[in-house]
N, C-alpha and C positions, 0 to 999 in steps of 0.2 A: 504494500500500500504506500503510495507516495505521500509527500507532504502537501496537504491541502492548505488553502489560504489561511484558515484560522489557526493552523499549527505551524505557520512559517516562523522561523527563528529570527532571521535578519530582514530588515527592510530593504527596499530596492536601492536606496542610497548607500546603505551599509555594505551591501554586496558589491556595489560599484567601487567603493573604496577598497574592499578586499581584492577585487579583480585588478585594480590599478597597482596595488602592492605586489601581487603575484607577478604581474607583467614586468614591473620594475626589477624584481629579483632576478627574473630570467634575463633581462637586458644587461645587468651587471654581472652575469655569469655565476650567480649564486641562487639558482632556481630552487624551488621547494617541490618536494615529492608529493604525490597524492596523500600519503599518510601524514606528512607534515601539515598539509592544508587542513586536513580533518582535525589534527591536534590544535592547530591555530584557531579554527572555528570554535572549538570547545572552550579554549582559553578566553577568546573574545566574548563569547556569550556568558561566561562565568563572570568576567570582570565587569561587564556592563549590565549584569543582572537581567539577562534576557531569558525568556522561557525556553526550557530545554526538554527534549524528549527523555524519557527514563533511560533509554539505552545509552545516551551520551554520558550520563552520570555514572553508569555502570562501567563503561569502557574508557571514560575520561578522554573521549574524542568523538567527533561527529561520525555518523554512520556512513557506510559506503553509498547507501541510497541517497543521502543528502548530497554527497559529493557528485554523484551522477546528475542529480537535478541541478546542482549549482553550475556544473559544466554546460548543461543544456540551456540554462538561463543566461549564460555568458559565452556565446559562440566564438568570441574572439580568443578564447583560451583553448588549448589542446595539450594532451599529454605527449611529450616528445622524448626521444632518447638524446641526451646531451652529448655533444662532441667534446672530447677531452681537449682542453686548451691550457697551456702553461700560463701561470700567473704573470711571468715576466713578459710574455708576448701580449697578453691582454692589457696589462697596465701601461706598457710602453707606447701603445697606440693612443696617445692623448693629443689634445689640441696644441700644446707647446711643441712636442716633438714633430708633429705633422707640419706645423707652420715652419719650423726650422728647415725641414726637408725641402718643402716647396720653395722657400726663399733661396736656398742653395741651388736648387734645380733651375730656378729662374735666372740666377746669376750665370750659371754655366751655359744655359741655352742662349742667353743674350751675348755672351762673350765669344762663343765658338760657332753659333748658328748650325748646330748639328742637324743632319738629315736623319730620317728614321733608320737607315741602315747603319748609322753610327752609334745608335743607342742600344746597349745590350743589357740584359738582365742575367745574372749568374746565380744559381741556387744549387742546393744539394738536398738529398733526401736519403733516408736509410731504408734499405730493403732487407727484410729478414727471411730466413729460410722456413720459418714457422709462421703460418698464416692463421688468422682467427677462424675457427671452425664455424660452419653454418648451423642454424637451428635444426634439431632432429626431433623426431617423434619417438618417445620412450614410454616405458611403463610408469603409470602414475604412482607416486610415493617414493620413487628412487631419489636418494639424497644427492647423488653426484652422477652426472652423465659426461663421459669423456669422448674424445675423438683422437685417433692416432695421428701423430705428426712425427716429423723426423727427429725432433728434440723438443723438450718442454720450453727451453729458453731460446733456442735457435742461434743462428749466426748472422751477424749484421754486415752487410756490404754497403758502403757509401757510394752513391751515384751522383756525380756533378754534371750539370747541363747548363747550356747558355743559349739564349735566343735574342733576336733583335726586333725592333719595332716594325720592321718591314715584314716580319713573319718567318724569317729564315732561322734555321737551327744549326747548332754545331754538334758534331758527334760526341757521344757520352764519354765521361771519364769514370772508371770504376776503381775504387780503392778497396782492395781485398785484405782481410785480416791474416796476412801471411808475412813471414820474414823476408822471403824472396819472391819476386814476381816473375812469371813466365808468360810468354805470348799466348800460349794455348788457353789461358784463363778467359780470354775474350773472343775465342775463335767463332763462337756462335752468336756474337753480338752484331750490331749494325756495322756496316762498312765504315771504316774510319775510327771506330771506337778504340780507345786506348785504356791502359790500366796501370796501376801501381800497387805497392804493398805497404802495409802499415805494421811495423814490428810490434807495436804495443797491442795490436789486436790479434795476437796469436790464438789460433783456434785449436782447442783441445780434442775435439771429436774427429772421427775419421770419415764423416759424411762428405760426399762430393756434390751435394745439392747446391753449394755455393757457386759452382760453375754454371748452373742452370739459369742464374739471374740474368746474365747478358742475353741469353736466348729468349727469355721472357720479355725483356725490354725491347728486343728486336720486333716483337709482335705488338707490344703496347704503345711504344713511342710514336710510330706513324699514325696511330688512331687518335692519340691525345694531342700531339704537337702539330696540329694542322695550322695552316697559315691564318685561318679565321680565328681559331682559339688563341693563338699567340698575339695577334693584333688586338683582340678583345681584351686580353690581359693588360696590355699597355694602356688601352683606352679606359678601362674600368678604374685604373689607379690614377688617371689623370697625368700620366707621364708623357704620353704622346697619343693624340694631341694634348698639349699642356692645358690642364684645367685643375686649379687648386681648390675649387669650390664644390667638389663632388660629395664630400662627406657631410652628413647631417649630425645633429646632436646625439641621436640614438646610436650612431656608429662609435661614438666615444664613450658610451655608457660603461663598458667594462673597466675603464680607467678611473671610475668613481671611487674605487676602494683606496687608491693611492693619490687621489686628487686633493692635495692639501695646499692651503694658502702659503704664499711666501712669508716667512716670519717678519721680513722687513716691511712688507706691504700690508700685512694683515693686522698690525697692532691697533690702528685707529679705524678699522673697517669692520663693523659688527657683522655685516653679511658674510665677509670672508671667513670669519671665525665661527660661523653658524650660531651667532648670538641673536636673540630676539631684539629688534630695535626698541628704543625706549618707549616710543609711542604705543607700540603693541603690548609691551610687557607691563606698562603702568596703567594705561587707560582701559584695556580690555581684559576682562576677567574670564579665563577659560576654566575656572574651577568647576568640578562636577556638582550637580545638584540632583539627588535622587529623591523621588517621591514614592513612598510606599504606604500602604494602608495598615501595615503592622510590622512586627519584627520579621526579619529575614531568616528563615530557618537554615538556609544554606550558607549564611555568612561565615567566613573563616579565612583560612590562609589563602585559598584559591577562589573564594567567593566573597568579595568584600561587602561590607555593609554601607550604609549611607554616609558614614563619616570617614571612610577609607579614602586615601589620596590617590589620584591618578598621576602617574609619573609625567613630568613635563616633556614636551616634544620639541624637536628641533624644527625651526621654521623652514630650513632648507629642504627638509624631507617631507613636509606637509604639502598636500595639494593646495595650490594657490586659491582655489575656489572655497576652501574651508576657512580662510582667514579673511575677516572683514577688511574692506578697503580703508586705510587710514584717512583718506581724504573725506570719507563720509562720516567720520567719527566726530561727534560734538565734544568739545573740551570738557564740558560740565557733566556729560552723560556718564553713567556707570553701567556697563554691560555685564549681565550675569546669565550664563548659558543655562537653558532649561535641561540640557543633557550634556554629558561629557563629549569631548571631541573624539570621534571614533577613529582609531588608528591602530593598524596592526603592528606598528613599530614598537609598541609598548612591550610586546612579548618576544618579538623577533626583530631587533634593530638591524638596519643595514650594516654590513661589516665596514670598518674604516681602519686604515693603517695608522700606526702611532706617529708621533712627531718625527719629521725627517731628520736624520742624523747629518751633521755637517762634516764629520770626520770620516776618513776611510778612503778607499780607492776611487778614482774618477770613473764615472760611468761613461759609456760610449754615447756619442751623439752624432747627428748628421754633420758631415765634414766634407769640405772640398780638399782632397789630399794633394792636389796639384798646386795649391797656394803655398807661398814660401813659408809662412809660419808653421803650417801643418807638415810640410816636407821636412823642416828642421826638427820638429818634434818627433817624427818617425825616425829620422836619422839618429837622434840622440837616444831614443829607446833601443834601437838595434845596437848602438855602440855600447850602452850599458849592459845589454844582454850578452854581447860578445865578451866584455870584460868579466862578467860573472861566470860564463862558461869556462874561460881560460883560468880563472881563479880556482874553480872547482876541479879542473883537470890537472 
């Protein structure tokens, strides 16, 4: 039996706020699972003294039926399998780094007037001899279902490739985990492919599947590295044709975790420090006001009574529509909300990195290495490395 109107837990506005919160979590790559959504729904209904079905109290989370109904009422949400993304990659794509990259690209393009055949992109990827098995049909109740592979951890072969904005490709470079390289390692690869060996990647097993990787790339590369795909890659990133205004605010959402204000610029800026402006914090009262006909039997640690305090919220994380416009606030008026501000952040705040450290090694940034200062810095780095190696030997 579904939830009928008289048994509905959240109002339409409250579900919209919950939907926005879930969407924001996914945008910053800290999505919530269906079970976490159900637990959050129970916590919210408890904190705000909303009527709950008996099964919610027994299980301390919303039911699966409520979750299905919630998803149906919010068609913009869907259950997806998240793609693993490193924290460094996600947080490095921020407005500051992207702006620096396009500034340098503009300087280089204006200085040299490069044609598309002169603009190259070089990248590498790791190909393992153990691939992820497909889903299989097995007997219900079995705790573990396996699929045979050549090895549980496999062997990694690094493949480097290069393309230009015209759509042309350069033959692949294979780096094998061997002490010595032999030409027959790439005999089944694309014509022109070359290889080398990396002594630190010594392979302990006796499997020869590592030599099948060049043959696999011979089939896959012509299908993936088409001229249309390569040109689309340069176009989608705004490298060629040059376009620095491709990315929207949602594209930078994953960097929210480490998006911290500059200590020098944020001292006198309340918004930069996620502080509530004086007008909002002094003139507007967001304190909760509960109205009940009698004592609340469920009041306790997880079910507060009328006098319990709702934790303060950060203005930067609240939806702008939930905050009154300061221009419409009369100086002599005193606002008292009839209900607490509904926010999911009370129980599951958005993750935020700690204060940025000023000491330590310098992080890499977008650089034009043909400029004199950068060339001198690289020369000095190699010189010190050379002295260190000679000293150790």
